[in-house]
C-alpha positions in Angstrom: 0.1 0.0 0.0 1.5 3.4 -0.8 2.0 5.5 2.4 2.5 8.7 0.4 -0.8 10.7 0.5 0.7 13.1 -2.0 0.6 10.4 -4.8 -3.0 9.8 -3.8 -4.0 13.1 -4.0 -1.8 13.8 -7.3 -3.8 10.8 -8.9 -7.2 12.0 -7.7 -6.7 15.5 -9.0 -6.0 14.0 -12.5 -8.7 11.6 -12.6 -11.2 14.4 -11.8 -9.7 17.0 -14.0 -9.2 14.6 -16.9 -5.9 16.7 -17.5 -2.8 16.8 -16.3 -2.0 20.5 -17.0 -5.4 21.5 -15.3 -4.6 19.2 -12.2 -1.2 20.4 -12.2 -2.6 24.0 -11.9 -4.9 22.9 -9.2 -1.9 21.7 -7.4 0.6 23.9 -8.0 3.1 21.8 -9.6 4.2 21.5 -13.2 2.3 18.8 -15.3 5.9 16.8 -15.6 5.7 16.6 -12.0 2.3 15.4 -11.4 2.8 12.9 -14.4 5.9 11.3 -12.3 3.5 11.0 -9.2 1.2 9.2 -10.9 3.7 7.0 -12.5 5.1 6.3 -8.9 1.8 5.6 -7.6 1.0 3.2 -10.6 4.4 1.5 -9.9 3.6 0.9 -6.1 0.4 -0.6 -6.9 1.5 -2.6 -10.1 -1.8 -1.3 -11.7 -2.4 1.1 -14.6 -5.0 4.0 -13.1 -4.9 6.1 -16.1 -5.6 5.7 -19.9 -3.3 8.1 -21.6 -3.5 9.5 -25.2 -1.9 12.7 -26.9 -5.6 14.5 -26.6 -7.2 12.9 -23.3 -6.8 11.4 -19.9 -9.3 8.9 -18.1 -9.4 6.4 -15.2 -9.2 2.9 -16.2 -11.8 0.6 -14.3 -9.2 0.4 -11.4 -8.5 3.8 -11.5 -12.2 4.6 -11.4 -13.0 2.3 -8.4 -9.8 4.0 -6.4 -11.2 7.4 -7.2 -14.7 6.7 -5.9 -13.1 5.2 -2.6 -10.5 7.9 -2.4 -12.6 11.2 -2.9 -14.6 11.3 0.2 -11.5 10.5 2.2 -9.4 13.0 1.0 -12.3 15.3 1.2 -12.4 14.3 4.9 -9.0 14.8 5.2 -8.9 18.2 3.8 -12.1 19.2 6.2 -10.2 18.2 9.2 -7.2 20.2 8.5 -9.3 22.9 7.7 -11.2 22.7 10.8 -7.7 23.0 12.8 -6.8 26.2 11.0 -10.2 27.7 11.5 -10.3 27.2 14.9 -7.6 29.8 15.5 -8.1 32.0 12.2 -10.6 33.1 9.5 -11.8 30.5 7.1 -9.4 30.0 4.1 -9.2 28.0 1.2 -11.1 27.3 -2.0 -14.6 26.4 -1.9 -15.9 24.6 -5.2 -19.5 24.4 -6.2 -20.9 22.7 -9.3 -24.3 24.0 -10.4 -26.6 24.8 -13.6 -26.3 28.3 -15.4 -29.7 29.5 -14.2 -28.9 28.8 -10.6 -25.5 30.4 -10.9 -27.1 33.5 -12.3 -30.1 33.9 -10.5 -29.1 32.3 -7.0 -25.5 32.3 -6.6 -24.2 35.5 -8.5 -26.1 38.1 -6.1 -24.4 36.2 -3.2 -20.6 35.9 -4.3 -19.7 39.6 -3.9 -20.9 39.6 -0.1 -19.6 36.5 0.9 -16.6 37.2 -0.5 -16.0 40.4 1.1 -16.9 38.6 4.5 -14.3 36.0 4.0 -11.6 37.5 2.2 -9.4 34.3 2.6 -11.8 32.1 0.8 -11.6 31.5 -2.9 -14.7 30.4 -4.8 -14.7 28.2 -7.9 -17.9 27.8 -9.6 -18.5 25.2 -12.6 -21.6 25.5 -14.5 -22.7 22.0 -15.6 -26.3 21.2 -16.3 -26.2 16.8 -15.9 -26.4 15.9 -12.2 -23.1 14.7 -11.0 -21.6 13.0 -8.0 -19.9 16.0 -6.6 -17.8 14.0 -4.5 -16.2 12.0 -7.3 -15.7 15.3 -9.4 -14.3 17.0 -6.3 -16.7 19.5 -5.6 -17.5 20.7 -2.2 -21.1 21.3 -2.7 -23.7 21.3 -5.6 -26.6 23.6 -6.4 -30.0 21.8 -8.1 -33.6 22.3 -7.6 -35.3 19.9 -5.2 -36.8 17.0 -7.4 -33.0 16.6 -8.3 -31.6 16.0 -4.9 -30.9 12.6 -3.1 -32.1 11.9 0.1 -29.0 11.6 2.0 -27.7 15.0 1.5 -27.7 18.2 3.4 -29.8 20.7 1.2 -29.9 24.4 2.2 -32.4 26.8 0.3 -30.4 29.6 -1.7 -33.3 31.8 -1.9 -36.9 32.6 -2.2 -39.4 30.7 -4.6 -38.9 31.1 -8.5 -41.1 30.9 -11.3 -41.7 30.3 -14.7 -43.2 32.5 -17.2 -44.3 32.3 -20.8 -43.4 35.7 -22.8 -43.4 37.1 -26.1 -43.1 40.3 -28.0 -46.5 42.1 -28.0 -46.7 42.0 -31.7 -46.3 38.3 -32.0 -48.9 37.9 -29.2 -51.5 40.3 -31.0 -50.8 38.7 -34.5 -52.8 35.1 -33.4 -55.5 33.9 -31.6 -55.5 34.5 -27.8 -53.5 32.0 -25.6 -55.9 30.9 -23.1 -54.6 27.2 -22.3 -51.3 25.5 -22.6 -52.3 23.7 -25.9 -52.8 27.1 -27.6 -49.3 27.2 -28.1 -49.0 24.2 -30.1 -49.0 25.8 -33.8 -47.6 29.0 -32.6 -43.5 29.3 -33.2 -42.0 28.1 -29.5 -38.0 28.8 -28.7 -36.9 25.7 -27.0 -33.9 25.0 -25.0 -32.0 21.5 -25.4 -29.5 20.2 -22.9 -26.0 19.2 -24.0 -27.1 15.6 -23.3 -29.5 16.3 -26.1 -32.8 16.1 -23.7 -35.4 18.8 -24.6 -37.4 19.6 -21.4 -41.5 19.7 -22.3 -42.9 22.9 -21.0 -45.3 22.0 -18.0 -48.3 23.8 -16.7 -50.4 23.8 -13.6 -53.5 25.4 -12.6 -55.9 24.2 -9.8 -54.3 20.8 -9.8 -54.6 20.3 -13.2 -51.1 19.6 -15.1 -50.6 20.0 -18.7 -47.3 19.3 -20.7 -46.9 20.3 -24.3 -43.8 19.8 -26.4 -43.7 22.7 -28.2 -42.0 23.3 -31.6 -40.5 26.2 -33.4 -37.9 28.3 -35.1 -35.1 27.9 -32.7 -33.7 24.9 -30.3 -30.5 26.2 -28.4 -28.3 25.3 -25.5 -28.1 29.1 -25.1 -30.4 31.0 -22.7 -29.1 34.4 -24.3 -29.8 33.4 -27.5 -33.3 32.3 -26.5 -33.9 35.6 -25.1 -32.8 37.4 -27.9 -35.0 35.5 -30.6 -37.9 36.3 -28.0 -37.3 40.0 -27.9 -37.1 40.0 -32.0 -40.5 38.4 -32.2 -39.2 35.0 -33.3 -41.4 33.2 -30.7 -42.6 32.3 -27.5 -40.2 31.6 -24.6 -40.8 29.7 -21.4 -38.0 30.9 -18.9 -37.3 32.1 -15.3 -39.4 35.4 -14.6 -36.3 36.8 -13.2 -34.5 36.5 -16.6 -37.3 38.7 -18.2 -38.6 40.9 -15.4 -36.8 44.0 -16.8 -38.3 43.3 -20.4 -41.8 42.9 -19.0 -41.8 46.2 -17.2 -40.6 47.8 -20.0 -43.1 46.1 -22.4 -40.8 44.7 -24.7 -42.6 41.7 -23.7 -45.6 40.2 -22.3 -46.9 37.1 -20.6 -49.5 34.7 -21.4 -50.6 32.0 -19.4 -50.0 33.5 -16.1 -52.8 31.3 -14.0 -50.9 28.1 -15.2 -47.4 29.5 -13.9 -47.6 28.7 -10.2 -44.2 29.3 -8.1 -42.0 26.6 -7.1 -39.1 26.5 -4.5 -35.8 27.8 -5.9 -32.4 26.0 -5.7 -30.8 24.5 -2.9 -27.0 24.4 -2.1 -26.4 20.9 -1.3 -23.3 18.7 0.4 -23.1 15.3 1.6 -23.9 14.7 5.4 -20.4 13.5 6.0 -18.8 14.3 9.5 -16.2 17.0 8.3 -17.2 20.0 6.4 -14.6 22.2 5.0 -14.2 25.6 6.6 -15.1 27.3 3.5 -18.1 25.6 3.0 -19.2 26.0 6.5 -18.8 29.5 6.3 -20.7 29.8 3.0 -23.6 27.8 4.5 -23.9 30.0 7.7 -23.8 33.2 5.5 -26.7 31.6 3.0 -29.0 30.8 6.4 -28.3 34.2 7.9 -29.4 35.7 4.8 -32.5 33.5 4.5 -33.4 34.5 8.2 -33.1 38.1 7.4 -35.4 37.9 4.1 
């Protein structure tokens, strides 16, 4: 068994990042040094842990199993050391959070400045990702997702007030066709759809008085980019279903109008979540406390 924790941490960084260069930057060493550390670990274990090509790095099956067991242990060690430092000093270190783009823009972004001002020794690293991942295996301290995506064994803290989807369009487009009174009235009208990188195209879901309607809207634009969707909507290309906070300014200015308001109830906002393990890193604990205080103050 290897007795050098540094070798294990070096392998874990490369396996998570899928890149010697990115992992070397994270650990503050050269790529060649990191590569040698991984080779030393493979020699000690007499196992190949990484498949390397000129363009990519990926764990082997043995490497994947080791990473799954290793990541929680390394996180606990880092948290324990952070606890010792935090006992006599302000929280310090990097807090890595994985979140989908809308949650970053609408929930996390307003918190970043005040939090970093209150904790100048903490560094935030926020990575945008739509897919639901194993945050521990991927090397994140916490993730952000909406409630329906959360596992039962995590600690979840609300990041803000309820949110709401709205359906909006340019006033001229709404006036040009028959009234939109039920969700199915959008069928046959131009709609602007979001597609996830995985290829999934979420349907538009509505609810009123306990009745749920889902429609697979169609139209001239399918995109992964929320900015492109909004611009097309402002240009009168089609109807758009999006977070109300994204379009509130345009609604108030009259550039967009809403339809189906009574079919768009509010829902809980996103949650910050993290494993319910014994040791919580000091930067994460500081952020959780900060969020909870903000929630209590309204």
